[in-house]
N, C-alpha and C positions, 0 to 999 in steps of 0.2 A: 224299332221296339214297339210292341203292341200297346194299346191303350191300357189294358189290364196291368201289364208290367210297369208302365209309367206310374199308374196309381199306387202300385205296391211300393215302388222305390220312394215315391213322395211320402207315403205313410211311414216308411222306415225312419226317415229323418225328422218327421213330425213327432214321432214317439220319442226319439232321442233328444229332442229339444225341450222335453218336460223338465221341470226342476228336479234336482237331485234329491231333495227332501221327500218327494213323492216316492222315489225308489226305496228309500230307507224304510218308509212306513209299511211297505209291502214285503220287506225282507230281501229286496233285490240288491245284490252287491255289485252287479255290473251289467251294463247293456252296451252292445256294440252293433254297428251296421256297416255294410260295405255295398258300394255300387261300382260295377266294373264292366268293362267291355273286352272282348277277345277278338283277335284278328283272324278268326276262322271264316270259312265260307258261310255266307248268310248273315254275318255280322252279329254273332251271339252276344247277348247282354245278360247280366247276372246281378242279382241283389239278394242279400241275406241279412237276417236279424238274429242275434244271439242274446239270451237272457240268462243270467246266473242268479240263483236264489239260495240263500243260506237256510238250511233246515235246523241244524245245530251248529255248535262251534266247530265240529269236525266233519260234518256231512252237508252235502249240497245237491242241488238239482240244476241241470242246464238244459234249456230248450232251444232248438234251432228251427228257423223257417227260411226257406229260400225259394226264389222264382227265377227260372232260366227261360229266356225268350229267344227263339231261333226262327228261321224262315219256315221250318217244318212244324212248328207248334210251340206250345208253352208247357214246361215241366215244373211242377211244384214238388218241393222236397221238405221233409221234416225229420227231426231227430230229437230224442230225449235220452237223458242219462241220469243215473243216480251215482254219486261218487262219495268217497271219503278221503280225508287227509289226516290220518292218525298221528303222523309225525311230520316235522318240517322236511321238505324235499321230496315227499311221496304223495301222489294223488292217483287214485285208481278206482274203478267202478265198472258198472254194466251199462250198455247202451242198446237202443233199438232205433231203426230208421226206416223211412219209406219214401218212395217217389211215385208220382202219378202224372200221366200225360193228358193234356186237354185235347179233346177232339178225337181220341182213339182209345180203344180198350187195351191199355198197357199200364201195368203197375209192378213195382218191385219193392223189396224190403229185406231186412235182415236184423240180426242181433249178435252180440258178442261182448267181449271184455276189452278194457283199455286202461292205459295208465300214462302218467307223465312223471318223469323222474328228474330231479335236479342233478346235473353233472358238474356243478360248480355254481359260483355266484351269478354267472352270466349265460349258462348253457343248460338247456333242458332237452330230454329225449322223450318223444311221444310214440307210443306203440299201441297197436290195435289189431285184433283178429276176430273173425266171426264167420257166420254162415248166412247166406242169402238165398232168396228164391224170387221168381217172377210168375205172374199169373198167365194163364192161357197157354204158354209155350212149354210149361213143365221144366223151365230152366232153373237149376239151382247151382250154387257156386260157393266155394270157400275163398276167403280173402284175408289179406294181411296188409297193414299200412304202417309206415313209420315216418317220423320226421325229426330232424335235429334243428333246434332253434338256438341262435347265438346272438346275444346283444353285443353290438359293436361299439356301443356308447350309449349316451342318454337318448339319442335321437334315431339311431339306426339299428335294424335287426335283420340278420341274414337267416334264411331258412332253406333246408334241403329235405325233400320228401321223396318217398318211394311207395308205390302201391302195386300189388299183384293180386290177381284173382284167377283161380283155376276153374274152368268150365268144362265139364266132361259129359256132353249129351249127344244123342244121335244126330241132331241137327246142327250142333255147334260144339266143336272140340278145340279149345284154344286156351292159351295162357295170356291173360290181359296184363299189361304192365304200363306203368307211367312213372316218370322221374321228373321232378320239378325243382327249380332253383328260384328263390324269391328274395326281394329286398324291400323292406318296409321302412318308411320314414314317418316319424311322429315327433314334432317339436316338443321339447321338454316342458311339461306343465300344460300342454294344450290338448284338447279332446280330439282334434282332427288330425288326419294323416293321409298318406298316399302310399301305394305299393305298386310293384311291377313283378311279374313272374313269367319265366319261360319254362315250358315243359315239353317233354318228348314222350309220346305214348304210342302203343301199337298192340298187335296180337301176334303170337307165335304158336306153332303147332299145326295140326291138320288144316284148320281154317284160319291160318294166319293172314295178316294184312300188313302192308308196309307201314313203317313208323311215320308219324307226323310230328311236326314241331309247331307249337302255338305260343302266342304271347298274350298275356293279360295285364291290364293296368286299371287302376281304380282309386277311389277315395274311401277313407274309413272315418268313422266317428265313434268314440268310446267314452262312456261315462261310468263312474263307479270306482271301486277300490280293489278290483280283482288282482291287480299286478303289484300290490304293496308287499306281499309276503315272499316274493322270489319268483324265479322263472317257472316253477311248477304250478303257480297259481293262474297261469294263462288259461283261456278257454280251450276246450277240445275242438279240433277241426271236425266238420261234418263229413262222415264217410262218403266216398265217391268211387266205389270199386269198379263200376261198370262204365266209367267215362269212355274208354276206347271202344267199347261195344256199342254204346248209344251213339257216339259220334259217327260211326260207320253205318248206322241204320240197320244193325243186326238185331235190334230189339225195339 
């Protein structure tokens, strides 16, 4: 892991160690961070920070920051969304995201709409769709992502995710796809937790590439009240539609 990545991850947990009353004074209803490692070539490491801010009783803002460190360079990501929760069990809004690579002229971003719907007391469905583009290459893409979250009890949560992106350019024509299965553990009443995820991702079409399987594991730290209203009050996941493309060095 690079020195910059190490500083970033240290900062994440330093921020989350601040007293909860300081969060309330700023209208912050939840803060969470993750630090993880992936068993990919080059020893990928990842850290992210999510902040949830209440605007009104039914409206909110979520901001995400992430840093990915690999043997080929460091990628920074950010996302912002405005959402509303007009009735219990429904959360939806608009989002925008961007990613940039250190040491080379490569950046991408996109925007779209998303929502989280309660499918019961313990189950939530997260859906997202949008349009993205990248600089320099003229690359643009349509993407859709979905995830099903299921609370197995007070301490365990099971997740199933799917992401697809349609890329139709002269230099790259492919359908990017990724499927993930995750298990998260968080002791009841404690802010810390751990998770593990296995994913299968690849490209199909004219410029297809063989599927790969990767495994991620890491630690989490959560403060705030975002999960007191039901499964739909969970934070949105940061969009990652180009993961199979970036992993294969095609962008």
